[in-house]
C-alpha positions in Angstrom: 1.5 -25.5 -15.6 -2.1 -24.4 -14.0 -2.9 -21.2 -11.9 -2.7 -22.8 -8.6 1.3 -24.8 -9.7 2.1 -21.4 -10.6 0.9 -19.6 -7.9 2.8 -22.2 -5.3 6.1 -22.2 -7.0 5.7 -18.0 -7.2 5.2 -18.5 -3.3 8.3 -20.1 -2.7 10.2 -17.8 -4.8 9.0 -15.2 -2.5 10.0 -16.5 0.3 13.9 -17.4 -0.5 14.1 -14.3 -2.2 13.2 -12.8 0.8 14.9 -15.8 3.2 18.2 -14.8 0.7 17.7 -11.2 0.7 16.4 -9.0 4.0 16.6 -11.7 6.4 20.0 -12.0 6.7 20.7 -8.3 7.2 18.2 -7.9 9.9 20.1 -10.6 12.0 22.9 -8.3 12.3 20.2 -5.9 14.6 20.3 -8.5 17.9 18.4 -5.7 19.7 17.1 -5.7 23.0 14.9 -3.1 25.6 17.8 -0.6 26.7 18.7 0.1 23.1 16.0 2.3 21.0 12.7 2.2 19.6 13.3 1.4 16.8 15.9 -1.8 17.6 12.7 -3.1 18.9 11.0 -2.6 15.8 13.6 -4.2 13.9 13.4 -7.5 15.8 9.6 -7.3 14.8 10.3 -6.5 10.8 12.8 -9.7 10.7 10.1 -11.9 12.6 8.0 -10.9 9.5 10.2 -11.7 7.7 10.5 -15.0 8.9 7.1 -15.6 9.0 7.3 -15.5 5.2 9.8 -17.7 5.0 8.5 -20.1 6.6 5.0 -20.2 5.1 3.9 -23.1 3.7 2.0 -22.5 1.0 0.6 -26.0 -0.8 -1.4 -25.2 3.3 -1.6 -21.3 3.5 -1.5 -20.7 -0.2 -1.3 -17.4 -1.7 -3.8 -16.0 0.8 -0.6 -17.1 3.2 1.6 -15.3 1.4 -0.7 -11.6 1.4 -1.2 -12.1 5.0 2.4 -12.9 5.6 3.4 -9.7 3.7 0.7 -7.3 5.1 2.6 -8.4 8.8 6.2 -7.2 6.8 4.4 -4.0 5.9 2.7 -3.5 9.2 6.4 -4.5 10.5 8.3 -2.1 8.9 5.5 0.9 9.3 6.4 0.6 12.8 10.2 0.3 12.1 9.9 4.1 9.7 8.0 5.5 12.5 10.4 4.9 15.4 13.3 5.8 13.4 12.2 8.0 10.9 13.7 11.6 12.7 17.0 9.9 13.0 16.9 8.1 9.7 15.2 9.5 7.5 16.5 8.4 4.4 17.0 4.6 5.2 13.2 4.9 6.7 11.8 6.1 3.7 13.8 3.8 1.7 11.8 1.0 4.1 8.6 2.3 3.3 8.6 2.8 -0.4 10.1 -0.6 -1.2 7.6 -2.2 1.7 4.9 -0.6 -0.2 5.6 -1.3 -3.9 6.4 -5.1 -3.2 2.6 -5.2 -1.2 1.1 -3.3 -3.9 2.8 -6.0 -6.4 1.6 -9.0 -4.6 -1.7 -7.6 -3.8 -1.8 -7.3 -8.2 -0.3 -10.8 -8.4 -3.3 -12.3 -6.4 -5.3 -11.5 -10.0 -2.8 -10.7 -12.5 -0.3 -13.3 -12.7 2.1 -11.1 -14.8 2.5 -8.9 -12.4 4.4 -11.1 -9.7 7.7 -9.9 -12.5 8.1 -7.3 -10.6 8.6 -9.2 -7.0 11.8 -10.1 -7.0 13.1 -6.7 -8.0 10.8 -5.4 -5.2 12.1 -7.8 -2.4 15.8 -7.0 -3.4 15.2 -3.5 -2.7 13.4 -4.2 -0.1 16.6 -5.7 1.4 18.9 -3.5 0.5 16.8 -0.5 1.9 16.9 -3.6 5.2 20.5 -3.3 4.8 20.9 0.0 4.9 19.2 0.8 7.9 21.0 -2.0 9.9 24.5 -0.3 9.1 23.4 2.7 9.9 22.1 1.5 13.2 24.1 -1.5 14.3 26.3 0.7 17.1 23.1 1.6 18.4 21.9 -1.8 18.1 24.1 -4.1 19.3 
């Protein structure tokens, strides 16, 4: 398999993992304007994750995946800033997971063997988001 085909397969796997792990957790928090700011930020992260799951790698390539992941990282940072005083453990887990995922994706763009860490990091990010959503559910419903 050539490098381009390998990256396309890799990208589809990323999208599938994100859709299967992180997106369902984020859908639990249907936030509105009268709710805490972190509810809105959680919704923004959901949108960022959705953009990655709908990415057409054949058109946008690895650069598109990297841009989508930057948006996820930015949204995760916003969520962490909005909620860290109330939920320090959960937000630290989200922050750490998003950074590790972004670092691995960046490394994978130049070294395809670095991609092997990405599925586990996606699961870790999904788990961190699930924990946050679980903790904030009563305030974001």
